[in-house]
Each structure stands twice: as structure tokens, then as C-alpha cells.
C-alpha positions as CSV (number, residue, x, y, z in Angstrom):
1,X,12.7,20.8,4.4
2,X,15.4,19.8,6.9
3,X,14.0,17.5,9.3
4,X,14.3,20.2,12.1
5,X,10.9,19.4,14.4
6,X,10.1,22.9,14.2
7,X,9.9,23.7,10.9
8,X,7.0,21.0,10.7
9,X,6.2,17.0,10.9
10,X,3.8,14.5,9.4
11,X,2.1,12.8,12.4
12,X,0.7,9.6,10.6
13,X,-1.3,6.6,12.2
14,X,-1.2,3.6,10.2
15,X,-3.0,-1.0,11.0
16,X,-1.3,-3.0,9.0
17,X,-4.3,-6.1,8.0
18,X,-2.6,-9.5,8.9
19,X,-4.1,-11.6,6.3
20,X,-3.6,-10.1,3.2
21,X,-1.0,-7.3,4.6
22,X,-3.2,-4.2,3.4
23,X,-2.3,-1.2,4.9
24,X,-4.0,1.9,5.6
25,X,-2.4,5.0,7.0
26,X,-4.1,8.6,7.5
27,X,-1.7,11.6,8.2
28,X,-3.1,13.8,10.9
29,X,-1.9,17.1,12.7
30,X,-1.2,15.8,16.5
31,X,-1.1,12.0,18.0
32,X,-3.8,12.2,20.3
33,X,-6.8,10.2,21.9
34,X,-9.5,12.1,19.5
35,X,-7.2,12.1,16.2
36,X,-7.0,7.9,17.4
37,X,-10.1,7.7,17.2
38,X,-11.0,9.2,14.3
39,X,-8.7,7.5,12.3
40,X,-10.1,4.6,13.8
41,X,-13.9,5.3,12.6
42,X,-12.3,5.8,9.1
43,X,-10.7,2.7,9.1
44,X,-14.2,0.9,10.5
45,X,-16.0,2.9,7.5
46,X,-12.9,1.3,5.0
47,X,-13.9,-2.0,6.6
48,X,-17.8,-1.7,6.3
49,X,-17.5,0.1,2.8
50,X,-15.5,-3.6,1.8
51,X,-18.5,-5.5,2.9
52,X,-21.0,-3.6,1.0
53,X,-18.7,-4.3,-1.7
54,X,-18.3,-8.0,-1.2
55,X,-22.3,-8.2,-2.0
56,X,-23.4,-7.8,1.5
57,X,-25.8,-5.8,3.2
58,X,-24.6,-2.4,5.4
59,X,-26.9,-2.7,8.0
60,X,-25.6,-6.5,8.7
61,X,-22.2,-5.7,8.9
62,X,-21.9,-5.6,12.7
63,X,-23.7,-9.0,13.5
64,X,-22.3,-10.9,9.9
65,X,-19.3,-9.0,9.8
66,X,-15.9,-9.7,10.4
67,X,-14.9,-9.5,14.2
68,X,-11.4,-7.0,14.0
69,X,-9.3,-7.6,16.5
70,X,-6.7,-4.3,17.0
71,X,-3.4,-4.2,18.6
72,X,-2.1,-1.5,20.3
73,X,1.4,-0.3,21.5
74,X,1.1,1.4,25.2
75,X,0.5,4.6,23.6
76,X,-1.3,6.8,26.3
77,X,-3.8,8.7,23.7
78,X,-4.7,4.0,22.6
79,X,-5.9,4.2,26.5
80,X,-8.0,7.3,27.3
81,X,-11.5,5.7,29.0
82,X,-14.2,8.7,27.2
83,X,-12.9,7.2,23.4
84,X,-12.5,3.4,24.6
85,X,-16.7,3.4,25.5
86,X,-17.2,5.3,22.7
87,X,-15.2,3.0,20.5
88,X,-17.6,0.0,22.0
89,X,-20.2,1.7,21.7
90,X,-20.3,3.0,17.7
91,X,-17.7,-0.3,17.1
92,X,-19.0,-3.3,18.3
93,X,-16.6,-5.1,15.8
94,X,-14.0,-3.5,17.2
95,X,-12.1,-5.3,19.8
96,X,-8.7,-3.2,21.3
97,X,-5.9,-6.1,22.4
98,X,-2.4,-3.8,23.9
99,X,0.5,-5.3,23.4
100,X,3.4,-6.0,26.9
101,X,5.1,-3.6,27.0
102,X,8.3,-2.4,25.2
103,X,7.6,-4.9,22.4
104,X,7.8,-4.0,18.7
105,X,9.1,-6.7,18.1
106,X,5.0,-8.2,18.3
107,X,4.3,-5.2,16.1
108,X,4.1,-5.7,12.4
109,X,3.0,-2.3,12.0
110,X,6.7,-1.3,13.7
111,X,8.6,-3.1,10.1
112,X,6.4,-0.9,7.7
113,X,7.6,2.2,9.8
114,X,11.2,1.1,9.7
115,X,11.6,0.2,5.8
116,X,9.6,4.4,5.7
117,X,12.1,5.9,7.7
118,X,14.3,4.0,6.0
119,X,13.3,4.7,2.3
120,X,13.1,8.9,3.3
121,X,16.6,8.8,5.4
122,X,18.5,11.6,4.6
123,X,16.6,13.5,1.9
124,X,15.1,17.0,0.9
125,X,11.6,18.0,0.9
126,X,10.6,21.4,0.0
127,X,7.3,21.2,2.5
128,X,6.1,19.1,4.9
129,X,2.9,18.1,1.9
130,X,5.0,16.9,-0.6
131,X,6.8,14.4,2.0
132,X,3.2,14.2,2.9
133,X,3.1,12.8,-0.9
134,X,5.3,10.8,-1.0
135,X,4.5,9.1,2.0
136,X,0.9,8.4,1.0
137,X,2.1,6.5,-2.1
138,X,4.5,4.4,0.3
139,X,2.4,3.7,2.1
140,X,-1.6,3.3,1.3
141,X,-0.5,2.8,-2.5
142,X,1.6,0.1,-2.8
143,X,5.1,1.9,-3.4
144,X,6.6,0.7,-0.3
145,X,8.7,-3.0,-1.0
146,X,8.5,-4.3,2.9
147,X,11.3,-7.4,3.9
148,X,8.1,-9.4,5.9
149,X,10.4,-11.6,7.2
150,X,12.5,-9.2,8.9
151,X,13.2,-9.1,12.8
152,X,12.9,-5.9,15.0
153,X,14.6,-5.9,18.2
154,X,14.1,-3.1,21.1
155,X,17.4,-1.7,21.6
156,X,15.7,0.9,24.1
157,X,14.2,3.2,22.7
158,X,15.0,2.1,19.2
159,X,13.5,-0.3,17.3
160,X,16.0,-2.3,15.5
161,X,16.0,-4.3,12.4
162,X,18.1,-7.8,11.4
């Protein structure tokens, strides 16, 4: 399928854990505040599951579990106050922190996005579903090799690795 946006598009929201570089990527129809909240809730449930699998009680997660700092860019849907309040109430272990504007060089997930785009560039897909399956393998199943030592530079609206 050609890269024409009118034919279809894959929207992804993702996070990367700094300590072990574990990736968490969800595919969604639209990037908006509601989908941001839903993805964050799935991520939070994943963290609770890890906590329980490590032999801890689910009920202890809020008090004894890890505290998570989520580093975000300044997308408008990351800052909608009604969702920020819901996140604070429902996910007390999460603290949202915002990067300075136009600073992709501070955001590790940009290396993931850049590497994924580089991998799929100039390929044709029969459907959006085929592209999504490949992205899932690359992003969630460890199929994508990322050069973590790369530096990112912001050139206007383009993110360039060096």
C-alpha cells in the first residue's frame, strides 16, 4: 500500500523503560487525549502484572510498587486537564513530566520511532494490517535493532540521527 495518508495510517503510542529498554507500543485509530489515557492505563496494568509476577500482592502496588516518571513531549493530548486528573486519581504511581519544547534529543522513544521508520521506508504493504503486524514484531517483540548510542538533533520539524 502506498504511503498516501488518505489510504490509511497507523498511529502508535509508545513508551520505553530507561532501565532495561523494554518497549511498550500500542496501535490505535487516533492520537487524542482519550486514546492517550487508554494506552497509559494498559501500560499501568502491565506494570502491575510485572509486580504480581515477581511475587508481590496486587493490593500493595500503590504503596510499595515502583514510582513511574513518564516523560512526554508537548502534544496537546498529553496535557488535557480532565485526563491529567483522572490519571492522577486512577494511577497514583505515575508522575507525568514534560520535556522542553522541541527537544527530541532528550526523548529515547524518538530513537525507536526513527529506527522503525528507517526499517519500513520504501516498502510496499498490501494493507494497513500487514504494516501493523510488522510494526508489532519490530516494536513489541524485539525485532528492531536500535543503535542506542545515536544522537538526535532537531532540524526544524525533522528529527535526524547522527
